[in-house]
Structures are given as structure tokens and as C-alpha cells.
C-alpha positions, 0 to 999 in steps of 0.5 A: 861800359859793356858787360863781358862774358867768358864762354867756350867755343868750338874751333872748326879749324883745329877740331878743339875748343877755345875760350872766347869773350862776348861783349854785351853792349849797354842795357839800352835797346838793341835791334838784331837783324835776324831771328832769335831762333837763328841767333847764336847763343840766344840763351844769353840775350835779355829783353833789351834785344829786339829781333827784327829779321834780316834786312834784304837789299833789293838790287838792280839787275845787271844788264850784262847778266845773260842767263835763261833758266832751263825749265827741264832742269833744277837750278844749282846756284854756287857762290862763295860770297864777296869776302873770300871768293878767290878759290879756283880749286873749288870752282873746278871741283864744282864743275867736275861734280856736276858737269853734263848733268841731265838733272841740274843746270848750274849757275856759278858766281866766281867773283870779280878777282877770278880770271875767267880764262881758267874755265876752259870747255865749260860744260853745256849745263854751266853758266859762269859769271864774275858777278850776279845779283844773288837776291834775284838768282835765289828766286829761281834756284832750287839748291844754293851751295854757299860758304855760309856767310850770314847774309847768304844763308838768310837770303837763301832761307827767305827764298825757300832754297835748299842750302849746302853750306861749306864752312871754311872760315869766319862765322860759317861754321857757327851759321851752318850749325845753327841752321843744321839744328833745325834740319834746314841745311847740309853742311860740309867741311871744306877740308874733306870736300870732294866730288862724292861729297858734293854729289851726295849732299845734293842727293840727300836733299833730293831724297829728303825734301820734306824734312829740309823744307820744314827746317827752312820754314822754322827759320823764317 
């Protein structure tokens, strides 16, 4: 039978604490697909846990993905992942934040459930797709705006991309806090998100590149 540990966690939705339970599996060896540094509550693990790093899947390029990087601009990649990506209000906010920028080209993945008809008069520096191969895009991106899923954060870090994590639900808050402890990202609360918050986050990264670069390298 697994051992049970009672612990207190922070609840980002209510801005308060709650009591939760962690179930440790039996004492045989366990392979963990991340680094110990990035593992939440890593002080609780024993020698039966073996941290082998993330498993990054190589995906085939979509033949319909027609995108060319502007060599005169830095690339911001925006994606909410595959679980909770139906968020028209967020996508339109991103467009408002970075439209017609002379410094940034923006590539936005909006999910297969999003109706592309909501995007009228797309700015010239934006490219919007229902789906794209994230592992390939991150090889070219400078900044990654994400909702903070573990796979997305790890893929961003492994590609040395600066992260802006917007936590809304699930494990995003804990993931963002873990990376923030090593000064590898900027995290924003979705409830307080606006144009100024997004622009300021990008400007903060640009003004402190060396600090965030070192933070990312600590997590690899």
C-alpha cells in the first residue's frame, strides 16, 4: 500500500491554503521525467526516485504550416497547450498587446476548437494557426507565453527560450513558482491580465536577459 502524507498547499484560485494529501507509491524504484530541481516538494523524495529528465517527443512538421521567421524581429510564441485552449478573450488580448510591433513577430497557436473567424484584420506581424509543432517552433522562438503545463515549460527551458507563464488552473501555478525560484521565468496571474501586464513582462525579460538566461540554465 502507498504511504500517505498530509501537506498544506497554496490555492491560487482562492488566495488561501488548503490541506492536501500526497500518495507515495511503494518503495520500489521510480523513474521521474523531470529534474529533481524542478520537482515540486523535492525534499519529500527518497533514494527510490530517479530523475531522468523530460521525454521530449520529436514530431513531424505539418505540411500546412506555412511560416517564415522575420530575421529583423524577435519571435514571440503564444500557446495555451492542448487541454484548455479555447480562450478567445486571451487571444484577442495578445493581439492588442503586440499588434504592429516593430520589434516582435508573433506566432500564435489557438487550438483546433477555436474558430479562426474571430480573428479579423490580423496585424501584419502576427501569424495564427489552429495547430503547430511546438517543439519545432521553440527552436526559433525568443519568448514563449504559456499557460504553464509541465511539458510546455520543460520544452521551453530545453530550447533556452524565455518564459512568461500565465497561471489559471491545474498545475500551472506550482510549475511557474518552481521556475520563478530559479529566476527562469516571469509568471502572471490570469485574473489580473491586461495589455500593460503582457507588455511589461516582455520588457522585463528584455531588460534582464542575463539573469533569466542563467535561471533557465539552472533547470536544464
